N, C-alpha and C positions, 0 to 999 in steps of 0.2 A: 649233594648227588644231583647230577644232571640227567639221570634217567627220566624219560617221559617229559623232559622240558622241551618244548617245541618253539618257545618264543625266546624269553630272556634266559640265558645260560650263565651260570655262576663260574667264576674263576676260583679254582680250588688250589691254594697254596699249600701242598702237602709234602711232608717228609717222611720217608719210610725206613724203618729199621727192621732188618732181618736178623734174628739170632739163632745160631745153630752150632751146638758143640761138637757133634760128630763130624770128623773130616770127610767121609764119604758124602754124607748127607750135604754138608756145606758146599762141596764141590758141585754136587748135583743141583742145588739151590741156584749157585752162581751161573752154572751153564744154562739153566732154565731161563733165567733173566736175559742172558745175553741172546739166546736163541729167539726170544720173544721180542727183541729190539730194544732192551733196556740197558744194554751195555754202557752206553755213553752216559747214563744217569748214575752209575756206581761211582760213589765218591762225591756225588753232588746231592741230588734229592734222595738218592737211595744209598743206605749205609749197611754194609754187611759186617756182621760180628761173629768170627769163629771162636766162640767162647760160651760159657754158660749165661743164662739170663741174669742170675743174681749178681754176677760180677760187672756186668755192663748196664744194669738197670739204673744205678745212680746217675750215670752219664746221660742216658736217654731222658730221664726225669728232669735233670738239670737243663738240658738243652730245650726240652718242651716247655718247661716252666717260664722260659724267657720269650716264648713266641707269643704273638698277639693273639688274644683270645683263650689261650691255654686249654686247647681242645685236643684230647688224644684218646685213641682207642687201642688198648693192649689186648691182643689175641694170644693167650697162653695155651697152646695146644700140646700139652704135656702128654706122655704116654702113661705114667703112672700118677698115683695120688702124692708121691713124695717129692715131686720136682718144684713146686712153688709154695713158699713159705707165706701164710696169711699175714704175717707182720710185714712182709714186702709189699703185699697187695694194699694193706692199710697205708703204707708210706706213699704208695702211688697216689691213692685216692685222696690223701690229706695234702699232698705236695702240688698236685695239678688240679686246678679248680674244676676244669671241664672234662675230667678223665672218666673212662669206663673201662672196666676189665671183664673180658670174657674168657672163661677158662674151662678145660675139661677136667673132670675129676673122676678117677677110677674107684668109685665108691665100692664096687664089688670086690676088687682085690683087697681094699682095706678091711672090709668087713670079714672076709675070710681069714685075714691074718690077725685080727684084733682079739686080744685076750688080756686079762689082768696080770701081766707079766712086765718085768724091767724093759725088755726088748720092745714090746709094743708100746709101752709108755714113752719110750725114747723116740720111737718113729713118729708117734703123734706130737711130741714135744718139737721135733725137728720142723714141723709144718705149722706150729703155733696152735694146735687143737687139743693138747693134753688136758688143759683144765676145763674143757667143755664136755668131757666124757665122764659119766658116772662109773668110774672104774669098780668100786666094790659090788656094784649091781650087775656087772656083765655076766658072771657066771650064772646067777639066779635068772637073769633074763634069757640066757641061752636055752634054759630048760622049758621055755615057753614058746608057742607058736608065734609069738609077737616080737621075737628076737631081731629080726632084720629091720622091721618097721621101727622098733625102739631105738636101735643104734642109728639108723639113718636119720630119724628125727633130731637126735642129739647132734650128730654131725652137722646137719643142715642148719640148725641154729647156731652151731659153733662157728661155721664158716661166716654166716651174716655177722655175727658179733665180733669175731676176731678180725675181720676185714675192715670194720668200721664203716661199712657202706650204709648209706641211709636206705637204699632200695636194692633188692635182690629178687631175681627169678632164678628158679632151681628146678629144671625139668630134665628128662631123660633125652639123650641123643641115641639114635638107633644105628649102631655100626654093623658092618658085615661080620658074621661070625657066629659061633655057638652061644655067646652070652649077649644077646642083643639089648639087655636092659642094665648093663653094668656100668655105664658111664653117665655122669651128670653134666649138663651144660649149664654152667653158672654164670650169670651176668650180674655185675655189681656196679652200682653208680650212685651219685648223690643228687641225681636229677630224676624227678618222677617221669618226664617226657621220654627219657632214655629207657626207663623201665617199661613204659607203656609200649614204645616202639618194639622192644624186644619181645613182649607178649604177642604183638601183631605178627611178628615173624614166626613164632611158633604156631599160631593158628593158621597162618598162610601156608606153611610147609607141614601140615599135620601128619603127613605120611612119613616124615623124617624124625618127628619128635613125640614123645610120649609124656603123659601126665599120670602120676601115680599117688596123687593126694586127693583129699576129699574135693568133689566138684563144687565150684562156687567159692567156698571158704574153707580153709584149712588152718591147721596149727603146726608149728615147729616145735622141737623140744619134745621130751617124753617124760610123762610122770606115771610111775607104776600105779599110784593111787587112783588114776583116771583110766586105767585099762579097761575095767569092766565097762566103764561109761562109753568107751570108744567102741567096744565089741558089740554093743547093743545097736549101734548105728549101722544101716545099710549103706555103707560108702565104700569108696575105693581105698585101698592101702597101698603102701609102697611095694607090696607083692603083687598087685594086680594092675599092670600098666594099662592105660587106654590111649588111644590116638586122639589128637585134637581134631575131632570130627563133629558132625552136627549133633549126635547124641550127647556128647559131652557138652557142647555149647548150650543145649536146651536144659540139661540138669544144672549147670553152672548158673544160668540166668534164674531158674526157678528157685534154687537154693538161696542166691543172693537176694532175691525179692523178699523172701520170708525174713531173712536176717536184717535187711535194711528197714523194713517196717518196724521190727521189734526195736532195733537200734534207736529209730527216731521217736518211738513211744517213750523210751527211757530218757532221751535228751529233749526235755521240755522246751528248752529254748531254741531248739533247732541246730543245724550245722550247715556251714557252707559246703558246696559240692566239692570244691578242690580239697578242703579238709577231710571230707568223707573218702575220697579216692586215694589220698596219700596215706590215710590211717589203714586202709584196706590192702594197699599195694603188696606187701610182703606176705599176705595171707589168703590170696586169691589168684587163680589163673585167668581172671577176667581182665580185659582191657576197660579203659574209661568208657568207650563205646557200649560195651556190654553191660556196664553198671548203669548207664543211661537207659539201656534196654530194660533192665530189671525194674527201673523206676517208672517205666512208661505206663503200665497198667494201673498201679495205685495212684498215679497222678491223674489219669483219665477217670478214675472211679471216685476221685476226691479224697482218697485216704491220706495221701501226701500232697502237700502244698509246696510248689517251687515258686518262691517269691524273687523277683528280679530286683536289682539295686535301686530302680526308680519306683518300686512298689507294684509292678505289674505281676501277672500270673502266667506261668507256663502251662500250655495245654498239652504238650508232648514231651516225652522223655528225651528224645533226641535233640530237643531244642535248648536243653539245660546248658548254662554257661558255668564257668568255674566260680564266678562270684555270686550265683544264685544261693539263696538261703532255702533250705529244705526243712519243713516241719511236718509232723504228724498231726492231722486235723483232730483237735480234741472234740469229743461228742458229749454233750451234757446228758445226764441220765435222770429221768424223772420218775418217781414212784408214786402211784395212786392207789 
């Protein structure tokens, strides 16, 4: 990106692929590119594909895998949940080393349609998610007030596992219309930095995105045996969306602070900071900077020690580096 670069500017050697199956939409896409001065680039840096993404994806993947750096961003803005197979997403992420996939997923539509029937199972199978849904429990779950949350947690965990991505963010995008919380914006990658940057985008554009999982630390997947445990917690659920605002920021940092102290008490040998944030990545809305913020108070109070590679000590949370070792300070107890 050359935005905000006032001195050294990078040359970006990018190739663009636009895929559109509908003829009217394809012609509108082509006309828009021409009208904006990109007509001469069509057939060169810009490739137009009047077909389905599934049919042209292998060609795009093959061409991208041969390019230096193997960096690719796939933006799959589908209308429904049924247009992108998670097995295809897995193929992209495993074939191109530096690939990222951003897709919209109409979870509201799928939940309304979902039931333990051959038709519903086939629809889920077509996108590679059938095996991640607990079908026998759907009808029983529907009789509870936790139905939407339970199904969405199953689907979220299924998307992550089926895609094969190491890291995932899954938050709501707010479209115009009567159902503003029906779409997920899913980001999948194998690089933590990409995951962290995507979270920064959500926080920066907080009026356009929503978070409907627990602040600070959440879990994906749904276990009926843990339902009563969840309902006792005063937390967000999938049915109570909240904006990425200062209130959510404060709650997230506070909850993380408690969790991190508890985690370090249990890890007597300590943990590297980068290992910590990688382990938390798929269970938190927090960026790496927010995790440092959560560690700042216990570091200043001496509860947590941040040790540098050369044996020094950090005094501030925002000074922590990836290779710092974090430990909970053990206190000796004397009884008299």
